[in-house]
C-alpha positions as CSV (number, residue, x, y, z in Angstrom):
1,M,133.4,291.2,11.0
2,R,130.0,290.5,12.5
3,R,130.2,286.9,11.4
4,V,133.7,286.3,12.9
5,Y,133.7,284.1,15.9
6,C,137.1,282.5,15.8
7,L,140.4,282.9,13.8
8,D,139.3,280.5,11.1
9,D,136.4,282.8,10.2
10,F,138.8,285.5,9.0
11,E,140.0,283.3,6.1
12,P,136.8,283.1,4.0
13,A,136.2,286.8,4.5
14,A,139.7,287.6,3.3
15,R,139.3,285.2,0.3
16,R,136.3,287.3,-0.8
17,H,138.0,290.6,-0.2
18,L,141.4,290.0,-1.8
19,P,142.2,289.4,-5.5
20,S,142.6,285.7,-6.0
21,S,146.3,285.9,-6.9
22,I,147.2,287.8,-3.7
23,F,145.1,285.5,-1.5
24,A,146.8,282.5,-3.1
25,Y,150.2,284.0,-2.1
26,V,149.2,284.2,1.5
27,H,147.3,280.9,1.7
28,S,149.4,278.6,-0.5
29,P,151.4,275.8,0.8
30,S,154.4,274.1,-0.9
31,E,153.7,271.4,-3.5
32,T,151.1,268.9,-2.2
33,G,150.5,270.6,1.2
34,Q,151.6,267.7,3.3
35,S,153.3,269.9,5.9
36,L,150.5,272.4,5.9
37,N,147.9,269.7,6.6
38,D,150.0,267.9,9.2
39,N,150.5,271.1,11.1
40,R,146.8,270.9,11.9
41,A,146.6,267.1,12.1
42,A,149.3,267.0,14.8
43,F,146.9,268.8,17.3
44,Q,144.3,266.1,16.8
45,G,146.6,263.5,18.5
46,I,146.8,265.4,21.8
47,R,144.1,265.3,24.4
48,F,143.8,267.3,27.6
49,V,143.6,265.8,31.1
50,P,141.9,268.5,33.2
51,R,142.0,268.8,37.0
52,I,138.8,269.7,38.8
53,L,137.7,271.6,41.9
54,C,140.7,274.0,41.6
55,D,140.2,277.7,42.4
56,V,140.7,279.3,39.0
57,S,139.0,282.6,39.9
58,R,142.3,284.5,39.7
59,R,143.7,283.0,36.5
60,T,145.7,285.1,34.1
61,S,146.9,284.5,30.5
62,A,150.0,286.6,30.9
63,K,153.3,285.2,30.0
64,A,156.9,286.5,30.5
65,L,159.4,286.2,27.7
66,F,162.8,287.9,27.2
67,G,162.2,290.2,30.2
68,H,158.8,291.4,29.2
69,T,155.4,290.3,30.5
70,W,153.0,289.9,27.6
71,S,149.3,289.7,28.0
72,A,149.1,286.3,26.5
73,P,151.5,283.5,25.4
74,F,151.3,284.2,21.7
75,G,152.4,286.8,19.1
76,I,152.2,287.5,15.4
77,S,154.5,285.8,13.0
78,P,156.5,287.7,10.3
79,M,154.5,287.8,7.0
80,A,155.8,289.1,3.7
81,V,154.1,292.0,1.8
82,S,151.4,292.5,4.5
83,A,151.0,296.1,3.1
84,L,149.7,294.5,-0.1
85,T,146.8,292.7,1.8
86,A,146.0,295.6,4.2
87,Y,146.6,299.3,4.0
88,Q,149.9,299.9,5.8
89,G,149.6,296.3,6.9
90,D,153.0,296.1,8.6
91,R,152.3,299.1,10.7
92,V,148.8,298.0,11.4
93,L,149.9,294.6,12.7
94,A,152.6,296.2,14.8
95,E,150.4,298.9,16.4
96,A,147.5,296.5,17.0
97,A,149.9,294.0,18.6
98,A,151.3,296.8,20.8
99,S,147.7,297.7,21.8
100,E,147.1,294.1,22.9
101,N,150.5,293.8,24.5
102,I,151.6,290.8,22.3
103,P,154.8,290.7,20.3
104,M,154.8,291.2,16.5
105,V,157.7,290.1,14.3
106,M,158.1,292.4,11.3
107,S,159.0,290.6,8.1
108,G,162.2,291.3,6.2
109,S,160.1,291.0,3.0
110,S,158.0,294.0,4.0
111,L,156.9,297.1,2.1
112,T,157.3,299.5,5.1
113,R,160.6,300.8,6.3
114,M,161.6,299.2,9.5
115,E,162.4,302.5,11.1
116,E,158.8,303.6,10.7
117,V,157.4,300.4,12.3
118,I,159.7,300.5,15.3
119,R,158.9,304.1,16.0
120,A,155.2,303.3,15.9
121,A,155.5,300.1,18.0
122,P,158.8,300.0,20.0
123,N,158.4,296.4,21.2
124,S,158.3,295.0,17.7
125,W,160.8,292.4,16.6
126,F,162.5,292.3,13.2
127,Q,162.9,289.2,11.1
128,A,165.8,289.0,8.5
129,Y,166.5,286.7,5.6
130,L,170.2,286.5,5.3
131,P,171.6,288.2,2.3
132,P,174.2,286.3,0.2
133,T,177.4,288.2,1.3
134,T,179.0,288.9,4.7
135,E,179.1,292.6,4.0
136,R,175.4,292.8,3.2
137,I,174.5,290.7,6.2
138,A,176.4,293.0,8.5
139,A,174.8,296.1,6.9
140,L,171.3,294.7,7.4
141,V,172.0,293.7,11.0
142,Q,173.5,297.1,11.7
143,R,170.5,298.9,10.2
144,A,168.1,296.9,12.5
145,Q,170.3,297.7,15.5
146,D,170.4,301.4,14.6
147,A,166.7,301.5,14.1
148,G,166.2,300.4,17.7
149,F,165.0,296.8,17.5
150,G,165.7,294.8,20.6
151,T,165.1,291.3,19.1
152,L,166.4,290.1,15.8
153,V,164.9,286.9,14.3
154,V,167.0,285.2,11.6
155,T,165.1,282.8,9.4
156,V,167.3,279.8,8.7
157,D,165.2,277.4,6.6
158,V,165.5,279.2,3.3
159,A,168.8,278.1,1.9
160,V,166.9,277.6,-1.3
161,R,163.5,278.9,-2.3
162,G,160.5,276.6,-1.7
163,S,158.0,275.7,-4.4
164,T,155.9,278.6,-5.7
165,E,153.7,276.5,-8.1
166,H,150.4,277.2,-6.2
167,Y,150.5,281.0,-6.3
168,E,152.1,281.0,-9.8
169,R,149.0,279.0,-10.9
170,A,147.0,281.9,-9.5
171,H,149.2,284.4,-11.5
172,F,150.9,285.9,-8.5
173,H,154.4,287.3,-9.2
174,S,156.8,289.2,-7.0
175,P,157.1,291.9,-8.0
176,L,153.6,292.2,-9.4
177,R,153.4,292.4,-13.2
178,P,151.1,295.2,-14.5
179,G,148.7,294.0,-17.2
180,L,145.1,293.2,-18.0
181,R,144.8,290.5,-15.4
182,L,146.0,292.7,-12.6
183,L,143.6,295.4,-13.8
184,W,140.7,293.0,-13.8
185,E,141.5,291.7,-10.3
186,G,141.5,295.3,-9.1
187,L,138.2,296.1,-10.9
188,S,136.6,292.9,-9.5
189,H,137.7,293.6,-6.0
190,P,137.0,297.3,-5.6
191,A,137.2,297.5,-1.8
192,W,140.8,296.2,-2.0
193,A,141.7,298.2,-5.1
194,L,140.5,301.5,-3.5
195,G,141.0,300.9,0.2
196,T,144.4,299.2,0.0
197,F,146.3,299.3,-3.2
198,G,144.9,302.6,-4.6
199,K,145.1,304.4,-1.2
200,T,148.7,303.3,-0.7
201,I,149.8,304.7,-4.1
202,V,147.9,307.9,-3.6
203,T,149.1,308.5,-0.1
204,H,152.6,307.0,-0.1
205,G,153.5,306.3,-3.8
206,L,154.3,302.9,-5.3
207,P,155.5,300.6,-2.5
208,H,158.9,299.0,-2.5
209,F,160.5,296.1,-0.7
210,E,162.2,298.2,2.0
211,N,164.0,295.8,4.3
212,S,164.9,292.7,2.2
213,D,168.1,291.0,1.3
214,S,168.5,293.1,-1.8
215,E,170.9,296.0,-1.9
216,R,168.4,298.1,-3.8
217,R,164.7,299.0,-3.3
218,I,162.6,296.9,-5.6
219,P,159.1,298.2,-6.5
220,V,156.2,295.9,-5.6
221,M,154.9,296.3,-9.2
222,A,157.2,296.2,-12.2
223,R,157.2,294.6,-15.6
224,N,160.8,293.8,-16.1
225,V,162.3,293.7,-12.6
226,V,163.1,290.3,-11.0
227,R,163.3,290.1,-7.3
228,E,166.4,288.3,-6.0
229,F,165.6,285.1,-4.0
230,S,168.9,283.2,-4.6
231,G,172.4,283.3,-3.2
232,R,171.8,281.7,0.3
233,A,172.8,278.1,-0.5
234,H,176.4,278.6,0.7
235,L,175.4,280.1,4.1
236,A,176.4,278.1,7.2
237,W,176.7,278.4,10.9
238,D,179.7,280.7,10.7
239,A,177.3,283.4,9.3
240,V,175.2,283.1,12.5
241,E,178.4,283.3,14.6
242,K,179.2,286.6,12.9
243,I,175.7,287.9,13.6
244,R,175.9,286.8,17.2
245,A,179.2,288.7,17.6
246,Q,177.7,291.9,16.0
247,W,174.1,291.9,17.4
248,K,173.9,293.4,20.9
249,G,170.2,292.5,21.5
250,R,168.3,289.3,21.7
251,L,169.0,286.9,18.8
252,V,166.4,284.2,17.8
253,L,166.8,281.6,15.0
254,K,163.6,280.7,13.2
255,G,163.1,277.5,11.2
256,I,164.7,274.9,13.4
257,L,163.2,271.4,13.5
258,H,166.1,269.0,14.5
259,P,167.2,268.8,18.2
260,H,170.9,268.7,17.1
261,D,170.4,272.1,15.4
262,A,168.6,273.4,18.5
263,L,171.4,272.3,20.7
264,R,174.0,273.9,18.5
265,A,172.1,277.2,18.7
266,R,172.2,277.0,22.5
267,Q,175.9,276.3,22.4
268,M,176.4,279.5,20.3
269,Q,174.6,281.5,22.9
270,I,171.5,282.2,20.7
271,D,168.8,283.6,23.0
272,G,165.9,281.5,21.6
273,I,164.7,279.4,18.8
274,I,161.4,279.2,16.9
275,L,160.4,275.7,15.8
276,S,158.9,276.2,12.4
277,N,158.3,274.5,9.0
278,H,157.5,277.9,7.6
279,G,153.8,277.3,7.8
280,G,154.2,274.5,5.2
281,R,155.6,276.9,2.6
282,Q,159.1,275.5,2.3
283,L,160.0,271.8,2.3
284,D,156.8,269.8,1.6
285,G,156.7,266.9,3.9
286,A,158.7,268.6,6.7
287,V,157.6,267.4,10.1
288,S,155.2,269.5,12.1
289,P,157.0,271.5,14.8
290,L,154.6,270.2,17.4
291,R,155.8,266.7,16.8
292,V,159.5,267.5,17.5
293,L,158.8,269.9,20.4
294,P,159.4,267.5,23.3
295,A,162.6,266.2,21.8
296,V,163.9,269.8,21.3
297,R,162.9,270.8,24.8
298,A,164.8,267.8,26.2
299,A,167.9,268.8,24.1
300,V,168.1,272.5,25.0
301,G,167.0,272.5,28.7
302,D,165.8,275.9,29.8
303,M,166.6,277.7,26.6
304,P,163.5,279.6,25.3
305,V,161.7,277.5,22.8
306,L,159.1,279.2,20.6
307,I,156.9,277.6,18.0
308,D,154.7,278.4,15.0
309,S,153.0,276.7,12.1
310,G,149.3,275.8,12.2
311,F,148.1,277.4,15.4
312,R,144.5,278.5,15.2
313,R,142.8,277.9,18.6
314,G,143.5,278.8,22.2
315,T,143.6,275.1,22.9
316,D,146.4,274.7,20.2
317,V,148.4,277.2,22.1
318,L,148.0,275.5,25.5
319,K,148.8,272.0,24.0
320,A,152.2,273.4,22.8
321,L,152.9,275.0,26.2
322,A,152.1,271.7,28.0
323,L,154.6,270.0,25.7
324,G,157.4,272.4,26.5
325,A,157.0,275.5,24.4
326,D,157.5,278.9,26.0
327,F,155.6,280.9,23.5
328,V,153.6,280.5,20.3
329,F,153.4,282.6,17.1
330,V,150.4,282.8,14.7
331,G,150.6,284.0,11.1
332,R,148.0,283.8,8.4
333,P,144.9,284.5,10.5
334,F,146.3,287.9,11.6
335,N,147.1,288.7,7.9
336,Y,143.5,287.9,7.0
337,A,142.2,289.9,10.0
338,A,144.2,293.0,8.9
339,S,143.0,292.7,5.3
340,I,139.3,292.8,6.2
341,G,139.4,294.9,9.4
342,G,142.7,296.8,9.7
343,H,143.7,297.7,13.2
344,A,140.4,296.7,14.7
345,G,140.5,293.3,12.9
346,V,143.9,292.4,14.3
347,R,142.8,293.4,17.8
348,M,139.7,291.4,17.4
349,A,141.7,288.3,16.4
350,A,144.0,288.7,19.4
351,Q,141.1,289.1,21.7
352,L,139.3,286.0,20.3
353,L,142.4,283.9,20.9
354,K,142.9,285.4,24.4
355,K,139.3,284.5,25.3
356,E,139.8,280.9,24.2
357,I,143.0,280.6,26.2
358,D,141.4,282.1,29.3
359,G,138.5,279.7,29.1
360,A,140.7,276.7,28.5
361,L,143.0,277.5,31.4
362,G,140.0,277.6,33.7
363,M,138.6,274.3,32.4
364,L,142.1,272.7,32.8
365,G,142.2,273.8,36.4
366,V,145.2,276.0,36.2
367,T,145.6,279.7,36.8
368,S,148.5,280.6,34.4
369,P,150.2,279.3,31.3
370,D,153.3,278.6,33.4
371,Q,151.5,275.9,35.3
372,L,151.0,273.7,32.2
373,N,153.2,270.6,31.9
374,P,153.1,267.2,30.1
375,G,150.8,265.8,32.8
376,H,148.0,267.9,31.4
377,V,148.0,266.0,28.1
378,V,147.9,262.5,26.7
379,L,149.3,261.6,23.3
380,E,148.4,259.2,20.6
381,H,151.0,256.5,19.9
382,G,153.4,257.7,17.2
383,L,152.5,261.4,17.5
384,L,156.0,262.5,18.4
385,A,159.1,262.3,16.3
386,T,162.0,260.3,17.7
387,F,165.7,260.9,16.8
388,A,168.7,258.6,16.9
389,G,172.0,259.7,18.3
């Protein structure tokens, strides 16, 4: 990690470290990558308007959300099979986030039992993909509640599965399929084969999907087992209403992009929403969350609005806060950081982002993230989405 100076530097290091198929799974967008590319392009249309001669000697990056004061206005997004890219990746991300006092959202498609993660990092959140039946949804929600999670994040933009062509081209399958190609990828990436995959099997046995929408544990590597991704097409708002009635903690919906959906979530007493296009991994061509942020903020008033997809710099975070976001989540860079540096890598990534935020706050002439507002930015014409009705 000696050559890592910003979040983007973790990616090429992870590309070298990981087998190409596994890296492709983490990195790949949907189809042509329009949404993935626009997530970054949207930031280019926003410019800061700093104030000068302001006393910023006592500035802080701390931000309150859901009754907790975090050290910075960002957290770690849920990412599937993190334990396949880093040894005990789910736990590493959670514990490192706890050390840095930032929130981490554990993925429902993880390879570590949720009970283990919440014991190791009690402030972690849990993200769920809705199973296809009411009974299975209730059972999963109850399990997360019994485990002790205080915040449940329900991902709602996966009624059907997005395109998988990019990582299928790289021969990634879920579950992994044993064979000569997988053997070669292990032999050609010995640090990963021994330090992550081999160490996991020797220490914990063959990993399984432990917290998914399936009624059974599915091994991460199997020749004839098919992982279930279907069965959500019929789900509607009534499923969320049932979860709201059952879940006693904070409930967040992830994957909202339209202000009407955001308003409906507020009306259903959802505690917060995450604007997201799934990091460009679902509907290709879906709008960048940053472009709809002001319209959503206007629709929901003071409801907590969180956002992810494409954030890489401290200035990215501050642009979103100025446009109305309460908090930001970052995904892939933390996965890459865990893969090459474990706990220390994740902490380093968080510290790099904190350092950028601290410097940018000072140069903007503000002393905390809460002081940011639309007056601190100017926008290119046509940057923001508009909605009729």
